[in-house]
C-alpha positions as a printed NumPy array, in Angstrom:
array([[ 16.733,  20.316, -13.283],
       [ 13.347,  19.689, -11.762],
       [ 13.427,  19.274,  -7.999],
       [ 12.407,  15.889,  -6.619],
       [ 11.166,  15.278,  -3.09 ],
       [ 10.757,  11.985,  -1.286],
       [  8.909,  11.707,   2.009],
       [  8.968,   8.442,   3.918],
       [  6.975,   8.526,   7.149],
       [  6.529,   5.396,   9.268],
       [  8.365,   3.495,   6.541],
       [  6.107,   4.846,   3.793],
       [  7.687,   6.34 ,   0.647],
       [  5.969,   9.131,  -1.208],
       [  7.445,  10.225,  -4.504],
       [  6.637,  13.102,  -6.847],
       [  8.17 ,  15.602,  -9.247],
       [  8.105,  19.065,  -7.693],
       [  8.399,  21.574, -10.523],
       [  6.74 ,  20.627, -13.803],
       [  6.299,  22.827, -16.863],
       [  2.762,  23.56 , -18.058],
       [  3.631,  22.18 , -21.485],
       [  4.474,  18.772, -20.055],
       [  1.441,  18.704, -17.775],
       [ -1.333,  19.238, -20.333],
       [ -4.66 ,  19.378, -18.496],
       [ -2.781,  19.224, -15.184],
       [ -5.633,  17.297, -13.532],
       [ -5.651,  14.051, -11.574],
       [ -8.869,  12.369, -10.416],
       [ -8.386,  10.619,  -7.098],
       [-10.674,   8.213,  -5.229],
       [ -9.009,   7.524,  -1.851],
       [ -9.251,   4.443,   0.341],
       [-11.266,   6.41 ,   2.922],
       [-11.342,   9.886,   4.45 ],
       [ -8.534,   9.514,   7.002],
       [ -5.987,  12.347,   6.57 ],
       [ -3.163,   9.944,   5.643],
       [ -5.29 ,   8.589,   2.789],
       [ -7.014,  11.788,   1.619],
       [ -5.874,  15.189,   2.888],
       [ -2.123,  14.522,   3.064],
       [ -2.097,  12.987,  -0.405],
       [ -4.081,  15.814,  -2.015],
       [ -2.144,  18.57 ,  -0.239],
       [  1.193,  17.025,  -1.232],
       [  0.27 ,  16.839,  -4.909],
       [ -1.228,  20.326,  -4.928],
       [  1.992,  21.673,  -3.416],
       [  3.75 ,  20.098,  -6.391],
       [  1.518,  22.024,  -8.805],
       [ -1.103,  19.42 ,  -9.591],
       [ -4.863,  19.885,  -9.626],
       [ -6.263,  16.898,  -7.734],
       [-10.027,  16.405,  -7.782],
       [-11.743,  14.111,  -5.267],
       [-15.359,  12.956,  -4.882],
       [-17.799,  14.589,  -2.443],
       [-16.965,  13.568,   1.119],
       [-20.328,  11.91 ,   1.63 ],
       [-19.382,   9.296,  -1.008],
       [-16.073,   8.474,   0.718],
       [-15.917,   6.047,   3.668],
       [-15.48 ,   7.579,   7.133],
       [-15.467,   6.356,  10.703],
       [-19.235,   6.9  ,  10.93 ],
       [-20.364,   5.75 ,   7.474],
       [-19.541,   3.406,   4.615],
       [-18.463,   4.615,   1.218],
       [-20.834,   4.548,  -1.77 ],
       [-19.238,   2.568,  -4.659],
       [-22.005,   3.421,  -7.162],
       [-21.844,   7.162,  -6.503],
       [-18.047,   7.082,  -6.67 ],
       [-18.19 ,   5.382, -10.071],
       [-20.774,   7.887, -11.354],
       [-18.499,  10.712, -10.23 ],
       [-15.574,   9.178, -12.129],
       [-17.642,   8.593, -15.262],
       [-18.745,  12.231, -15.342],
       [-15.176,  13.606, -15.081],
       [-12.797,  11.105, -16.708],
       [-12.516,  13.091, -19.958],
       [-11.072,  16.086, -18.057],
       [ -8.123,  14.269, -16.464],
       [ -4.543,  13.337, -17.29 ],
       [ -4.87 ,  10.336, -15.01 ],
       [ -7.287,   8.526, -12.711],
       [ -5.956,   7.11 ,  -9.423],
       [ -8.489,   4.96 ,  -7.618],
       [ -8.891,   2.653,  -4.65 ],
       [-10.585,  -0.539,  -5.795],
       [-11.549,  -1.172,  -2.151],
       [-13.569,   2.064,  -2.242],
       [-15.147,   1.321,  -5.619],
       [-15.945,  -2.334,  -4.888],
       [-16.62 ,  -2.572,  -1.137],
       [-16.961,   1.061,  -0.035],
       [-13.596,   1.424,   1.715],
       [-10.882,  -0.39 ,   3.639],
       [-12.996,  -1.285,   6.676],
       [-15.913,  -2.233,   4.428],
       [-13.646,  -4.691,   2.602],
       [-13.379,  -6.632,   5.893],
       [-16.911,  -6.249,   7.255],
       [-19.288,  -6.199,   4.246],
       [-22.099,  -8.68 ,   3.576],
       [-22.028,  -8.298,  -0.221],
       [-22.634, -11.349,  -2.436],
       [-19.992, -12.417,  -4.954],
       [-22.031, -11.381,  -8.005],
       [-22.118,  -7.74 ,  -6.88 ],
       [-18.395,  -7.752,  -6.09 ],
       [-17.694,  -9.267,  -9.511],
       [-19.809,  -6.736, -11.398],
       [-18.143,  -3.831,  -9.562],
       [-14.683,  -5.211, -10.299],
       [-15.532,  -5.729, -13.966],
       [-16.756,  -2.162, -14.442],
       [-13.382,  -0.916, -13.211],
       [-11.872,  -2.702, -16.202],
       [-13.864,  -0.353, -18.454],
       [-12.649,   2.956, -17.01 ],
       [-10.697,   3.813, -20.163],
       [-13.909,   3.641, -22.188],
       [-15.433,   6.502, -20.181],
       [-13.78 ,   9.072, -22.444],
       [-10.668,  11.217, -22.649],
       [ -8.267,   8.244, -22.605],
       [ -6.715,   9.056, -19.203],
       [ -4.014,   6.943, -17.613],
       [ -5.672,   4.54 , -15.152],
       [ -3.901,   3.638, -11.917],
       [ -5.587,   1.252,  -9.474],
       [ -4.542,   0.238,  -5.964],
       [ -6.027,  -2.569,  -3.896],
       [ -5.298,  -4.437,  -0.656],
       [ -5.054,  -8.03 ,   0.495],
       [ -7.094,  -8.465,   3.684],
       [ -4.988,  -7.979,   6.785],
       [ -4.168, -10.449,   9.557],
       [ -4.606,  -8.415,  12.772],
       [ -3.161,  -9.753,  16.017],
       [ -5.994,  -8.159,  17.94 ],
       [ -8.904,  -6.049,  16.739],
       [-12.679,  -5.788,  16.966],
       [-15.804,  -4.164,  15.579],
       [-16.408,  -1.888,  13.828],
       [-13.108,  -2.276,  11.938],
       [-13.413,  -6.09 ,  11.921],
       [-16.345,  -8.503,  12.217],
       [-17.699,  -8.494,  15.787],
       [-16.281, -11.92 ,  16.668],
       [-12.721, -10.534,  16.523],
       [-13.31 ,  -8.978,  19.961],
       [-13.308, -12.476,  21.431],
       [-11.368, -14.549,  18.926],
       [ -8.997, -12.088,  17.22 ],
       [ -5.692, -13.18 ,  18.839],
       [ -6.514, -16.88 ,  18.424],
       [ -7.545, -16.364,  14.782],
       [ -4.212, -14.654,  14.189],
       [ -2.347, -17.523,  15.863],
       [ -4.267, -20.059,  13.784],
       [ -3.193, -18.156,  10.654],
       [  0.439, -18.248,  11.796],
       [  0.308, -22.003,  12.276],
       [ -1.555, -22.629,   9.004],
       [  1.101, -20.607,   7.207],
       [  3.854, -22.662,   8.846],
       [  2.007, -25.86 ,   7.949],
       [  1.726, -24.758,   4.319],
       [  5.466, -23.988,   4.284],
       [  6.262, -27.331,   5.959],
       [  7.982, -25.438,   8.777],
       [  5.618, -26.436,  11.573],
       [  6.788, -28.393,  14.619],
       [  4.975, -31.351,  16.185],
       [  4.025, -29.168,  19.155],
       [  2.631, -26.496,  16.83 ],
       [  0.593, -29.085,  14.9  ],
       [ -1.039, -30.06 ,  18.17 ],
       [ -1.695, -26.394,  18.986],
       [ -3.279, -25.853,  15.568],
       [ -5.584, -28.838,  16.035],
       [ -6.641, -27.444,  19.406],
       [ -7.43 , -24.009,  17.963],
       [ -9.577, -25.535,  15.224],
       [-11.614, -27.26 ,  17.918],
       [-11.764, -24.244,  20.233],
       [-12.699, -21.526,  17.724],
       [-16.39 , -21.827,  16.738],
       [-16.882, -23.38 ,  13.311],
       [-19.159, -20.517,  12.237],
       [-16.36 , -18.03 ,  12.981],
       [-13.831, -20.042,  10.995],
       [-16.203, -20.379,   8.045],
       [-17.032, -16.656,   7.976],
       [-13.34 , -15.752,   8.131],
       [-12.527, -18.163,   5.284],
       [-15.443, -16.905,   3.158],
       [-14.466, -13.251,   3.546],
       [-10.829, -13.894,   2.705],
       [-11.696, -16.062,  -0.282],
       [-14.021, -13.35 ,  -1.684],
       [-11.264, -10.774,  -1.276],
       [ -8.726, -12.933,  -3.115],
       [-11.155, -13.819,  -5.934],
       [-12.042, -10.154,  -6.455],
       [ -8.38 ,  -9.128,  -6.485],
       [ -7.617, -11.81 ,  -9.069],
       [-10.278, -10.286, -11.336],
       [ -8.384,  -6.986, -11.222],
       [ -5.295,  -8.702, -12.606],
       [ -7.149,  -8.91 , -15.938],
       [ -6.874,  -5.12 , -16.102],
       [ -3.104,  -5.464, -16.317],
       [ -3.258,  -8.256, -18.906],
       [ -5.708,  -6.371, -21.13 ],
       [ -4.029,  -2.973, -20.838],
       [ -7.146,  -1.434, -19.269],
       [ -5.001,  -0.502, -16.254],
       [ -1.768,   1.387, -16.789],
       [ -0.628,   0.231, -13.351],
       [ -1.965,  -1.962, -10.552],
       [ -0.531,  -1.684,  -7.057],
       [ -1.45 ,  -4.457,  -4.592],
       [ -0.763,  -3.818,  -0.928],
       [ -0.657,  -6.289,   1.918],
       [ -2.454,  -4.627,   4.816],
       [ -1.138,  -5.424,   8.339],
       [  0.782,  -8.675,   8.012],
       [  3.672, -10.629,   9.527],
       [  6.366, -13.069,   8.344],
       [  4.015, -15.897,   9.366],
       [  0.284, -15.115,   9.012],
       [ -2.82 , -15.856,   6.994],
       [ -2.145, -12.759,   4.875],
       [  1.404, -13.983,   4.217],
       [  0.068, -17.376,   3.176],
       [ -2.428, -15.822,   0.75 ],
       [  0.231, -13.49 ,  -0.591],
       [  2.303, -16.426,  -1.845],
       [ -0.503, -17.53 ,  -4.154],
       [ -1.066, -13.968,  -5.353],
       [  2.664, -13.458,  -5.883],
       [  2.767, -16.384,  -8.322],
       [  0.064, -14.708, -10.42 ],
       [  1.722, -11.29 , -10.198],
       [  5.067, -12.651, -11.408],
       [  3.431, -13.69 , -14.668],
       [  2.544, -10.05 , -15.422],
       [  4.898,  -7.277, -16.636],
       [  6.686,  -5.64 , -13.692],
       [  6.413,  -2.243, -15.345],
       [  2.635,  -2.468, -14.809],
       [  2.236,  -4.09 , -11.387],
       [  3.813,  -4.238,  -7.911],
       [  2.904,  -6.178,  -4.787],
       [  4.295,  -5.37 ,  -1.326],
       [  3.384,  -4.598,   2.303],
       [  1.313,  -1.5  ,   2.905],
       [ -2.128,   0.075,   2.566],
       [ -2.531,   3.717,   3.594],
       [  0.343,   4.986,   1.414],
       [ -0.768,   3.368,  -1.845],
       [ -2.88 ,   6.28 ,  -3.094],
       [ -0.105,   8.849,  -2.805],
       [  2.377,   6.435,  -4.356],
       [  0.209,   6.15 ,  -7.466],
       [ -0.524,   9.879,  -7.581],
       [  3.24 ,  10.34 ,  -7.58 ],
       [  3.644,   7.748, -10.341],
       [  0.968,   9.432, -12.431],
       [  2.699,  12.803, -12.043],
       [  6.081,  11.293, -12.919],
       [  4.629,   9.599, -16.017],
       [  2.852,  12.703, -17.315],
       [  5.948,  14.863, -16.753],
       [  8.333,  12.23 , -18.2  ],
       [ 10.441,  11.933, -15.039],
       [ 12.295,   8.788, -13.904],
       [ 14.504,  10.029, -11.042],
       [ 17.357,   7.88 ,  -9.731],
       [ 17.355,   7.161,  -5.987],
       [ 20.283,   5.977,  -3.858],
       [ 19.177,   4.279,  -0.617],
       [ 21.372,   4.278,   2.486],
       [ 20.469,   2.541,   5.746],
       [ 21.618,   3.24 ,   9.295],
       [ 24.324,   0.93 ,  10.645],
       [ 23.393,  -2.307,  12.36 ],
       [ 20.668,  -4.537,  10.94 ],
       [ 19.925,  -1.875,   8.34 ],
       [ 18.153,  -3.071,   5.227],
       [ 17.618,  -6.538,   6.728],
       [ 15.15 ,  -5.068,   9.245],
       [ 11.616,  -6.448,   8.929],
       [  9.294,  -3.718,  10.258],
       [  6.368,  -4.552,  12.518],
       [  3.16 ,  -5.165,  10.517],
       [  5.2  ,  -6.174,   7.453],
       [  6.687,  -9.392,   6.097],
       [  9.556,  -8.176,   3.885],
       [ 12.974,  -6.738,   4.656],
       [ 12.964,  -2.944,   4.441],
       [ 15.62 ,  -2.968,   1.69 ],
       [ 13.222,  -4.851,  -0.57 ],
       [ 10.276,  -2.687,   0.467],
       [ 12.155,   0.568,  -0.173],
       [ 13.163,  -0.535,  -3.675],
       [  9.607,  -1.637,  -4.477],
       [  8.184,   1.684,  -3.27 ],
       [ 10.653,   3.601,  -5.43 ],
       [  9.666,   1.585,  -8.504],
       [  5.947,   2.005,  -7.755],
       [  6.33 ,   5.76 ,  -7.305],
       [  7.94 ,   6.114, -10.722],
       [ 11.624,   6.274,  -9.769],
       [ 14.541,   3.891, -10.154],
       [ 16.92 ,   2.637,  -7.419],
       [ 20.614,   3.067,  -8.114],
       [ 23.717,   1.816,  -6.32 ],
       [ 25.744,   4.612,  -7.939],
       [ 25.695,   7.654,  -5.655],
       [ 27.096,   9.918,  -8.367],
       [ 24.121,   9.191, -10.642],
       [ 21.482,   9.684,  -7.962],
       [ 19.015,  12.581,  -8.098],
       [ 18.126,  11.829,  -4.501],
       [ 19.545,  10.048,  -1.458],
       [ 16.977,   8.23 ,   0.677],
       [ 18.496,   7.838,   4.164],
       [ 16.599,   5.218,   6.186],
       [ 17.088,   5.323,   9.97 ],
       [ 16.491,   1.704,  10.964],
       [ 16.979,   0.559,  14.593],
       [ 20.432,  -0.897,  15.244],
       [ 19.033,  -4.251,  16.389],
       [ 16.446,  -4.386,  13.585],
       [ 13.509,  -4.476,  16.015],
       [ 10.812,  -1.846,  15.437],
       [  8.447,  -1.105,  18.316],
       [  5.2  ,   0.808,  18.832],
       [  5.415,   4.609,  19.163],
       [  4.169,   4.355,  22.76 ],
       [  6.738,   1.715,  23.766],
       [  8.858,   2.796,  26.796],
       [ 11.991,   1.894,  24.809],
       [ 11.397,   5.043,  22.734],
       [ 13.094,   7.337,  25.231],
       [ 14.235,   9.975,  22.766],
       [ 17.845,   9.471,  23.856],
       [ 20.275,  10.138,  21.022],
       [ 22.534,   7.124,  20.594],
       [ 25.921,   6.909,  18.907],
       [ 24.191,   5.1  ,  16.043],
       [ 21.803,   8.038,  15.582],
       [ 24.73 ,  10.475,  15.623],
       [ 26.46 ,   8.424,  12.928],
       [ 23.291,   8.439,  10.828],
       [ 22.935,  12.231,  11.137],
       [ 26.585,  12.671,  10.209],
       [ 26.007,  10.624,   7.05 ],
       [ 23.043,  12.829,   6.119],
       [ 25.179,  15.953,   6.609],
       [ 27.892,  14.438,   4.406],
       [ 25.428,  13.856,   1.555],
       [ 24.129,  17.406,   1.892],
       [ 27.655,  18.832,   1.726],
       [ 28.121,  16.878,  -1.496],
       [ 25.174,  18.786,  -2.919],
       [ 22.76 ,  15.871,  -2.876],
       [ 19.041,  16.179,  -2.225],
       [ 18.353,  14.019,   0.835],
       [ 15.153,  12.565,   2.252],
       [ 15.159,  11.015,   5.725],
       [ 13.016,   8.009,   6.614],
       [ 12.704,   7.113,  10.279]])
């Protein structure tokens, strides 16, 4: 039996087949355009797939967004066009190929006609030759609690927290869950925050949503074999959460075997590389998920807006596996170490003392029990 490995770091699931025969792999090549050049998006993804026996080709670094330069969508597309016939599958970040990268998707000054033309050419990737599988991942613009240039428009340095709060209250208003006091607060924020700032924020978010909706046509037409939409930093109440509800209605109308939509951004590239590898090697591994005692699967991680039980299942599906409640049938056990009280905190928080609690000891004992049963086990913390 082929060995399967799952890695979930900071509540991110990565899934791939480990040992694949040459006969099943054909050309054994994946083309990959990452979100940007951060190690979590580029190096870790490529190194993981190469360790699993896959040849992963990426564009020249100067075309890929970095902390000192924007990505080059036209050069990235030219690179893809020149190599598509050599690959089993293409895995691409639409943010890179439309805006230049993740940060560029928030800070660009591009007009809608350019964004539209770049999105539409992604729908024609299969016509480039070689008939590769086409996997696309994109992100819904985040709702940061506090941030500033260069990763956000400059006005976030002054208005970031209040813009986030306004998004929270607008989301509550849309859900009809807002109190009288909160309505008054929302009215005050709309007066306090400069109109030009509000209009720029609304314009940027509306362009992002409109461009993402164009990509949905790739699923409808069959030009994309899979589309993965991630919600960058979000919260149970936020502007991103509000926008996600509209997008979710559209996503539900499309076949679930071709599209998923959940919280996350940096992990999406490796998820789709894993899916591409699983598809080419005809693997659909079964995964049994077990959570630590306490809040467990009902935990909603910081920067997310779904319970971790839902998120874990969605990641497994997106990566090419299948969740199972039957331990005996599972190829892998995914053991998720959630905090007992369901409250996740920053890595630098003083509460992270490193002290081993009785709940941690119980979790470790469960992992040992699965291993003694001969199960492959991955630990998510």
